[in-house]
N, C-alpha and C positions, 0 to 999 in steps of 0.2 A: 453902748451896750449896757443893759440894766442888770444889776446883780439881784438875784432872788432874795426875798425876805427871809431873814434868819429867825429861827424859832428861839424864843427866850427860854433859858434854862433856870431851874431852881438850884442855886448853889448854896442854899442854906444848910444842907446836910453835908457839905464838903468842908474838910479841915483846911484852913489857910488857903481856900480857893483851889486846892489841888483836887483833881478829879472832875473839874467843871465840864470838860469835854470828854464825856464817857460814851458808852454805847447808846445812851438815851438820846443823844443829839443827832441831828442830821449830818451826815458826813459830807460837809461842803467846805472843808478847810482849804481846799485847793482853789476855790473861786472867790473867797471873801478877801477884803482888804487886809493888809498885814497888821495895821493898827488894831483892827477889830479882832484878829486872831490872837495878837499878844494880850489884849484885854481879856479875851475869853480864857486863855490859858494862864493868866495872871503872871506874865513874864515880860521880858523885853529882849530886843535883839542885841543890845549892848551887854547886859548883865547875865542873861539866862535865868535859870532857876536858882532859887536860894538853896542852901544846904538842907533846910527842913523840908522844902518841897521835893527835892530830889530823894531824900530818904523816904518820905511818905509815898511817892510814886513807886519807888523800888519795893516798898512793903506791899503795896496794892498789886502791882503788875509783875513783879519779879524782874530778873535781869533782862537787859535788852539783847537777847540772843535768839537765834533761830533754833527751834527744837528739831532734833534729828527725826527722820522718818522711822517708823517702827519696822524693824527688820523681819522678813518672813523666813521661815525655815526652808531649806532646800527641797524638802518633800512637797511642801505647799506650792512652791514655784513650779516644780515638775508637773503636778496635777493641774495647775492653772494653764500651763502650756499644752498639756495633753487634751484638755477639753475646751480650748478656746480657739476661735478664728479658723484658720485654714486647715488645722489638723482635724477638726470635725468634718469638714468637707471631704478630706481624704479618707477618713474612717467610713463615712457613708458610701463613698465610691467603692471601697474595698468590700463592704458588706454586699452591695449590689452586684459586684463581680462574682462573689461566691454564690449568691442566690442564682444568678444567671448560669453559672457553671453547674449548680445542683439541678436546675431545671433541664439543662442539656443532658446531664447524665441520666436522669429519669426518663427523658424523652427518647434517647437513643440507646439506652442501656450501657453502652461503652462509647465514650467520645473518641472521635478520630483525632489522633494527635497531630496529623498533618494540617487539619483545618484550624487548629488553635494557634498555630504559629503564624 
């Protein structure tokens, strides 16, 4: 199995080699050899990042935490449920039922209650 060619990166603008693997690179870290990945990230499996590299990455990227989803208000949730999916189908069916009932009233003047049951 042959590994695809890796794009060379310009690390001259990086401080202490930190930031070498940014969004400009092709995301292929999962398929390259470990030695190449460590060289790209300027680290090792034994020692990890230096204190300076860790501080620089923290300053650039922020904490390693999942950001919570933005909460929607209850009224927005209600209206999203009101106009989405199956509720629109039920709304259309009820409108058609009232239209059919109105047509029957105007056609017969008074609908027979026995026929509607």
